[in-house]
Phi, psi and omega in degrees: 000317181301322180298319178296318178296316179296323178297314177299320179295317179298322180281356180079014181268351176222118184265322185256170177126162182284129170260127183253130171249123182222147182270150168282137185294126176248187181293344182274348188298138175232004177227129182285080183297322181292318177296319178296315179302316179299327182285339182246352188304312182299319179294319181297324182291343180269355184268129183267006178287145179271087184227151170252126180240122177260130177239105189242149186268352182213169179274003177277303181269338183305306180298326178294314178294328180298329181296329182257008180246155174290318177223148177213151178223137178209174183201162173227116181060237181266359181262127181245136184245131180249130180245145171234122181052040176086356181254132177293123183241343185200144173237129181225167173285156181306322182294343181257001188298313182298313180298318180297317180294314182295323176295318179296320178295317179301323183270350182288148178254000000 
């Protein structure tokens, strides 16, 4: 589904919507970024805000990607970190990650 949305965006047929930056899982990942993305993807596609959201699997690349994203989420073990405009704003448990991200998107401008 994301590929279709990106194609429409590239063709100039879709102006708004969440752009997702996600890492391919490497040996450093300690947060299942791909699984998390799958759990939120359908909801993200329904949002008309013009935002870039980075979903990263480790604390090595996560903070770097967070600098160029409106919102970013990454994790170590059971601790999940939420960034806004490159600044760490919240730490939550893994079970609260989806809710924390969706709340941040709701409040983002």
